[in-house]
TIPASE-93405 format. One line per field, with one value per residue (C-alpha): residue in three letters; chain; residue number from 1; x, y, z. Coordinates in steps of 0.02 Angstrom, whole numbers, plus 50000, padded with zeros to 5 digits. Layout:
% TIPASE-93405
resn: (Ala / ...) .
chain: (A / ...) .
resi: (NUM / ...) .
xx: (X / ...) .
yy: (Y / ...) .
zz: (Z / ...) .
//
This chain:
% TIPASE-93405
resn: (Unk / Unk / Unk / Unk / Unk / Unk / Unk / Unk / Unk / Unk / Unk / Unk / Unk / Unk / Unk / Unk / Unk / Unk / Unk / Unk / Unk / Unk / Unk / Unk / Unk / Unk / Unk / Unk / Unk / Unk / Unk / Unk / Unk / Unk / Unk / Unk / Unk / Unk / Unk / Unk / Unk / Unk / Unk / Unk / Unk / Unk / Unk / Unk / Unk / Unk / Unk / Unk / Unk / Unk / Unk / Unk / Unk / Unk / Unk / Unk / Unk / Unk / Unk / Unk / Unk / Unk / Unk / Unk / Unk / Unk / Unk / Unk / Unk / Unk / Unk / Unk / Unk / Unk / Unk / Unk / Unk / Unk / Unk / Unk / Unk / Unk / Unk / Unk / Unk / Unk / Unk / Unk / Unk / Unk / Unk / Unk / Unk / Unk / Unk / Unk / Unk / Unk / Unk / Unk / Unk / Unk / Unk / Unk / Unk / Unk / Unk / Unk / Unk / Unk / Unk / Unk / Unk / Unk / Unk / Unk / Unk / Unk / Unk / Unk / Unk / Unk / Unk / Unk / Unk / Unk / Unk / Unk / Unk / Unk / Unk / Unk / Unk / Unk / Unk / Unk / Unk / Unk / Unk / Unk / Unk / Unk / Unk / Unk / Unk / Unk / Unk / Unk / Unk / Unk / Unk / Unk / Unk / Unk / Unk / Unk / Unk / Unk / Unk / Unk / Unk / Unk / Unk / Unk / Unk / Unk / Unk / Unk / Unk / Unk / Unk / Unk / Unk / Unk / Unk / Unk / Unk / Unk / Unk / Unk / Unk / Unk / Unk / Unk / Unk / Unk / Unk / Unk / Unk / Unk / Unk / Unk / Unk / Unk / Unk / Unk / Unk / Unk / Unk / Unk / Unk / Unk / Unk / Unk / Unk / Unk / Unk / Unk / Unk / Unk / Unk / Unk / Unk / Unk / Unk / Unk / Unk / Unk / Unk / Unk / Unk / Unk / Unk / Unk / Unk / Unk / Unk / Unk / Unk / Unk / Unk / Unk / Unk / Unk / Unk / Unk / Unk / Unk / Unk / Unk / Unk / Unk / Unk / Unk / Unk / Unk / Unk / Unk / Unk / Unk / Unk / Unk / Unk / Unk / Unk / Unk / Unk / Unk / Unk / Unk / Unk / Unk / Unk / Unk / Unk / Unk / Unk / Unk / Unk / Unk / Unk / Unk / Unk / Unk / Unk / Unk / Unk / Unk / Unk / Unk / Unk / Unk / Unk) .
chain: (A / A / A / A / A / A / A / A / A / A / A / A / A / A / A / A / A / A / A / A / A / A / A / A / A / A / A / A / A / A / A / A / A / A / A / A / A / A / A / A / A / A / A / A / A / A / A / A / A / A / A / A / A / A / A / A / A / A / A / A / A / A / A / A / A / A / A / A / A / A / A / A / A / A / A / A / A / A / A / A / A / A / A / A / A / A / A / A / A / A / A / A / A / A / A / A / A / A / A / A / A / A / A / A / A / A / A / A / A / A / A / A / A / A / A / A / A / A / A / A / A / A / A / A / A / A / A / A / A / A / A / A / A / A / A / A / A / A / A / A / A / A / A / A / A / A / A / A / A / A / A / A / A / A / A / A / A / A / A / A / A / A / A / A / A / A / A / A / A / A / A / A / A / A / A / A / A / A / A / A / A / A / A / A / A / A / A / A / A / A / A / A / A / A / A / A / A / A / A / A / A / A / A / A / A / A / A / A / A / A / A / A / A / A / A / A / A / A / A / A / A / A / A / A / A / A / A / A / A / A / A / A / A / A / A / A / A / A / A / A / A / A / A / A / A / A / A / A / A / A / A / A / A / A / A / A / A / A / A / A / A / A / A / A / A / A / A / A / A / A / A / A / A / A / A / A / A / A / A / A / A / A / A / A / A / A / A) .
resi: (1 / 2 / 3 / 4 / 5 / 6 / 7 / 8 / 9 / 10 / 11 / 12 / 13 / 14 / 15 / 16 / 17 / 18 / 19 / 20 / 21 / 22 / 23 / 24 / 25 / 26 / 27 / 28 / 29 / 30 / 31 / 32 / 33 / 34 / 35 / 36 / 37 / 38 / 39 / 40 / 41 / 42 / 43 / 44 / 45 / 46 / 47 / 48 / 49 / 50 / 51 / 52 / 53 / 54 / 55 / 56 / 57 / 58 / 59 / 60 / 61 / 62 / 63 / 64 / 65 / 66 / 67 / 68 / 69 / 70 / 71 / 72 / 73 / 74 / 75 / 76 / 77 / 78 / 79 / 80 / 81 / 82 / 83 / 84 / 85 / 86 / 87 / 88 / 89 / 90 / 91 / 92 / 93 / 94 / 95 / 96 / 97 / 98 / 99 / 100 / 101 / 102 / 103 / 104 / 105 / 106 / 107 / 108 / 109 / 110 / 111 / 112 / 113 / 114 / 115 / 116 / 117 / 118 / 119 / 120 / 121 / 122 / 123 / 124 / 125 / 126 / 127 / 128 / 129 / 130 / 131 / 132 / 133 / 134 / 135 / 136 / 137 / 138 / 139 / 140 / 141 / 142 / 143 / 144 / 145 / 146 / 147 / 148 / 149 / 150 / 151 / 152 / 153 / 154 / 155 / 156 / 157 / 158 / 159 / 160 / 161 / 162 / 163 / 164 / 165 / 166 / 167 / 168 / 169 / 170 / 171 / 172 / 173 / 174 / 175 / 176 / 177 / 178 / 179 / 180 / 181 / 182 / 183 / 184 / 185 / 186 / 187 / 188 / 189 / 190 / 191 / 192 / 193 / 194 / 195 / 196 / 197 / 198 / 199 / 200 / 201 / 202 / 203 / 204 / 205 / 206 / 207 / 208 / 209 / 210 / 211 / 212 / 213 / 214 / 215 / 216 / 217 / 218 / 219 / 220 / 221 / 222 / 223 / 224 / 225 / 226 / 227 / 228 / 229 / 230 / 231 / 232 / 233 / 234 / 235 / 236 / 237 / 238 / 239 / 240 / 241 / 242 / 243 / 244 / 245 / 246 / 247 / 248 / 249 / 250 / 251 / 252 / 253 / 254 / 255 / 256 / 257 / 258 / 259 / 260 / 261 / 262 / 263 / 264 / 265 / 266 / 267 / 268 / 269 / 270 / 271 / 272 / 273 / 274 / 275 / 276 / 277 / 278 / 279 / 280 / 281 / 282 / 283 / 284 / 285 / 286 / 287) .
xx: (51212 / 51354 / 51444 / 51505 / 51669 / 51744 / 51655 / 51744 / 51694 / 51539 / 51441 / 51264 / 51360 / 51419 / 51289 / 51173 / 51319 / 51333 / 51141 / 51158 / 51284 / 51166 / 51015 / 51149 / 51187 / 51021 / 50956 / 50947 / 50847 / 50701 / 50696 / 50675 / 50568 / 50466 / 50448 / 50384 / 50198 / 50211 / 50218 / 50082 / 49963 / 50004 / 49974 / 49802 / 49740 / 49762 / 49655 / 49542 / 49534 / 49470 / 49347 / 49250 / 49185 / 49097 / 49032 / 48955 / 48876 / 48813 / 48742 / 48690 / 48573 / 48504 / 48472 / 48373 / 48277 / 48201 / 48144 / 48078 / 47891 / 47887 / 47910 / 47987 / 48100 / 48109 / 48151 / 48265 / 48396 / 48388 / 48470 / 48576 / 48618 / 48636 / 48751 / 48859 / 48876 / 48894 / 49023 / 49145 / 49083 / 49059 / 49059 / 49254 / 49282 / 49176 / 49296 / 49439 / 49407 / 49380 / 49595 / 49644 / 49562 / 49635 / 49814 / 49841 / 49768 / 49900 / 50028 / 50011 / 50013 / 50198 / 50226 / 50176 / 50310 / 50428 / 50426 / 50359 / 50469 / 50661 / 50585 / 50563 / 50770 / 50822 / 50771 / 50869 / 50805 / 50806 / 50673 / 50650 / 50695 / 50504 / 50420 / 50481 / 50410 / 50543 / 50456 / 50418 / 50576 / 50670 / 50508 / 50559 / 50751 / 50691 / 50590 / 50723 / 50864 / 50780 / 50846 / 51024 / 50977 / 50916 / 50809 / 50973 / 50953 / 50828 / 50790 / 50705 / 50660 / 50621 / 50561 / 50558 / 50417 / 50347 / 50321 / 50465 / 50473 / 50608 / 50672 / 50756 / 50749 / 50678 / 50799 / 50962 / 50922 / 50861 / 51023 / 51099 / 50988 / 51012 / 51181 / 51191 / 51094 / 51202 / 51361 / 51264 / 51217 / 51418 / 51483 / 51378 / 51406 / 51316 / 51300 / 51132 / 51135 / 51040 / 51027 / 50943 / 50871 / 50812 / 50807 / 50768 / 50696 / 50773 / 50812 / 50753 / 50858 / 50810 / 50942 / 50951 / 51106 / 51090 / 51167 / 51220 / 51316 / 51453 / 51624 / 51645 / 51792 / 51979 / 52022 / 52155 / 52028 / 51930 / 52001 / 52001 / 51812 / 51744 / 51893 / 51847 / 51878 / 51926 / 51861 / 51911 / 51775 / 51852 / 51902 / 51777 / 51638 / 51650 / 51689 / 51739 / 51641 / 51497 / 51535 / 51579 / 51426 / 51343 / 51408 / 51407 / 51194 / 51191 / 51303 / 51194 / 51051 / 51115 / 51192 / 51346 / 51379 / 51487 / 51503 / 51539 / 51535 / 51356 / 51274 / 51297 / 51491 / 51490 / 51462 / 51345 / 51312 / 51240 / 51158 / 51117 / 51005 / 50875 / 50738 / 50584 / 50462 / 50291 / 50158 / 50067 / 49968 / 50083 / 50066 / 50228 / 50277 / 50393 / 50288) .
yy: (65285 / 65304 / 65342 / 65562 / 65556 / 65724 / 65799 / 65739 / 65613 / 65641 / 65686 / 65723 / 65803 / 65941 / 65924 / 66010 / 66135 / 66185 / 66211 / 66297 / 66434 / 66452 / 66488 / 66610 / 66710 / 66717 / 66776 / 66998 / 66937 / 66836 / 66947 / 67071 / 66995 / 66900 / 67121 / 67174 / 67088 / 67110 / 67288 / 67320 / 67186 / 67287 / 67445 / 67352 / 67290 / 67485 / 67570 / 67425 / 67452 / 67660 / 67574 / 67468 / 67587 / 67689 / 67505 / 67467 / 67666 / 67621 / 67434 / 67510 / 67643 / 67539 / 67397 / 67540 / 67600 / 67410 / 67389 / 67590 / 67645 / 67813 / 67889 / 68059 / 67946 / 67840 / 67966 / 68066 / 67907 / 67889 / 68056 / 67991 / 67861 / 67977 / 68091 / 67962 / 67902 / 68086 / 68129 / 67952 / 67897 / 67722 / 67669 / 67691 / 67617 / 67469 / 67464 / 67496 / 67342 / 67216 / 67302 / 67283 / 67121 / 67044 / 67119 / 67048 / 66880 / 66892 / 66953 / 66793 / 66670 / 66756 / 66705 / 66560 / 66497 / 66568 / 66495 / 66325 / 66330 / 66392 / 66228 / 66131 / 66179 / 66189 / 66007 / 65858 / 65738 / 65586 / 65490 / 65377 / 65457 / 65551 / 65607 / 65765 / 65875 / 65999 / 66140 / 66184 / 66158 / 66278 / 66422 / 66367 / 66386 / 66579 / 66630 / 66576 / 66664 / 66840 / 66984 / 66907 / 66919 / 67085 / 67210 / 67216 / 67023 / 66948 / 66757 / 66673 / 66452 / 66375 / 66193 / 66068 / 65966 / 66096 / 65951 / 65850 / 65719 / 65662 / 65531 / 65645 / 65722 / 65894 / 65958 / 65921 / 65976 / 66128 / 66168 / 66121 / 66243 / 66400 / 66373 / 66378 / 66500 / 66611 / 66574 / 66657 / 66814 / 66846 / 66838 / 66970 / 67081 / 67229 / 67272 / 67197 / 67023 / 66862 / 66700 / 66589 / 66404 / 66282 / 66097 / 65958 / 65778 / 65669 / 65463 / 65466 / 65584 / 65762 / 65910 / 66069 / 66192 / 66374 / 66500 / 66657 / 66818 / 66868 / 66848 / 66664 / 66566 / 66555 / 66410 / 66381 / 66374 / 66278 / 66072 / 66122 / 66211 / 66051 / 66024 / 66008 / 66194 / 66274 / 66444 / 66613 / 66710 / 66860 / 66766 / 66738 / 66728 / 66550 / 66400 / 66334 / 66176 / 66236 / 66162 / 66019 / 65961 / 66003 / 65888 / 65747 / 65764 / 65744 / 65592 / 65528 / 65556 / 65483 / 65603 / 65699 / 65887 / 65969 / 66189 / 66252 / 66451 / 66500 / 66610 / 66751 / 66714 / 66684 / 66524 / 66379 / 66234 / 66085 / 65954 / 65785 / 65675 / 65507 / 65597 / 65476 / 65449 / 65404 / 65477 / 65475 / 65556 / 65725 / 65609 / 65659 / 65800 / 65916 / 65997) .
zz: (42631 / 42645 / 42824 / 42847 / 42853 / 42856 / 43014 / 43150 / 43295 / 43344 / 43191 / 43291 / 43419 / 43265 / 43188 / 43340 / 43368 / 43213 / 43219 / 43350 / 43328 / 43167 / 43270 / 43362 / 43223 / 43165 / 43336 / 43307 / 43130 / 43212 / 43352 / 43261 / 43118 / 43278 / 43343 / 43178 / 43189 / 43389 / 43367 / 43260 / 43361 / 43504 / 43400 / 43345 / 43478 / 43540 / 43438 / 43438 / 43641 / 43614 / 43466 / 43574 / 43737 / 43581 / 43490 / 43656 / 43695 / 43523 / 43574 / 43733 / 43634 / 43549 / 43672 / 43741 / 43621 / 43560 / 43730 / 43735 / 43723 / 43757 / 43595 / 43629 / 43741 / 43561 / 43482 / 43592 / 43566 / 43371 / 43415 / 43548 / 43396 / 43263 / 43341 / 43407 / 43205 / 43194 / 43303 / 43296 / 43126 / 43163 / 42966 / 42944 / 43153 / 43087 / 42957 / 43036 / 43157 / 42995 / 42949 / 43138 / 43148 / 42975 / 43001 / 43166 / 43128 / 42998 / 43085 / 43233 / 43106 / 43026 / 43231 / 43253 / 43077 / 43116 / 43280 / 43225 / 43107 / 43254 / 43335 / 43198 / 43156 / 43325 / 43378 / 43325 / 43215 / 43325 / 43210 / 43062 / 42879 / 42829 / 42674 / 42646 / 42494 / 42454 / 42415 / 42614 / 42645 / 42547 / 42594 / 42803 / 42783 / 42662 / 42808 / 42950 / 42832 / 42757 / 42895 / 42848 / 42685 / 42676 / 42582 / 42458 / 42402 / 42301 / 42301 / 42150 / 42169 / 42017 / 42045 / 41907 / 41939 / 42060 / 42183 / 42224 / 42375 / 42463 / 42605 / 42752 / 42916 / 42899 / 43048 / 42964 / 42768 / 42825 / 42925 / 42769 / 42658 / 42781 / 42792 / 42606 / 42611 / 42734 / 42661 / 42496 / 42603 / 42654 / 42497 / 42419 / 42571 / 42553 / 42386 / 42276 / 42245 / 42199 / 42262 / 42153 / 42227 / 42066 / 42055 / 41951 / 41958 / 41851 / 41833 / 42016 / 42097 / 42156 / 42113 / 42180 / 42145 / 42280 / 42163 / 42217 / 42114 / 42244 / 42209 / 42200 / 42284 / 42251 / 42147 / 42288 / 42414 / 42329 / 42372 / 42558 / 42599 / 42648 / 42777 / 42967 / 43033 / 42882 / 42849 / 42799 / 42897 / 43021 / 43218 / 43291 / 43122 / 43071 / 43164 / 42992 / 43019 / 42927 / 42760 / 42813 / 42925 / 42746 / 42680 / 42815 / 42845 / 42657 / 42638 / 42756 / 42676 / 42489 / 42423 / 42355 / 42383 / 42264 / 42191 / 42034 / 41980 / 41959 / 41796 / 41896 / 41941 / 42099 / 42187 / 42144 / 42251 / 42214 / 42320 / 42230 / 42335 / 42315 / 42239 / 42253 / 42137 / 42185 / 42267 / 42413 / 42562 / 42644 / 42816 / 42854 / 42820 / 42955 / 43093) .
//
């Protein structure tokens, strides 16, 4: 594999520095993504805490009825059950409890997935290259970038074939994808826009294109975009290491990265990486 020549010395150090800087820029969005499910989980638990005493009261009456021998007392207990059912609308409470639990489970899964994504993304890859599936890597990168893409940017992901395997380091490759997605979102700005991710596999190679509908990259800047510390962003908004590090990581994986124009009129970054053509288990899927 090629040795990275575009970033300063100690490539691993700069990759981790850029990775942590990216997490810093995503912090507000990540907090928002965590706060939403946590908020409705707490709301659901609050509602369930109000329902629970009603269920307990109903259960207590049923228990008393089951052990009651006195006919008059049985009649009185049945009247209490009927009154409680009418007063509290138990059928609705049961249905709503099921909905509350389902929503809370989905919210907890969202929190879990985001925390796992952050752990995978922030953890340096010291292990040997793993056998990875491209689709889950793209999904993780999109989840991490979700808040930065906002509601005005639509994303589309097209893979041919649907399952593509490669050898690589999950956190490093996700770092490349997140950087390119964030750059695309920043290029589009506050206007409505589109980002399309397309991947094809042919002749032992994976070609992934990340195209946006932004204004594109001026021709006079194109030769410099992979130069370390070069940036067109405002002071404090970028280190100028994002794209050089992306190039370094791709080169470490035996591939290339290039840029052109998208069919939307914006920029299109094309990653070309060796793809695996053999089938096998996915025991090495990133965790």
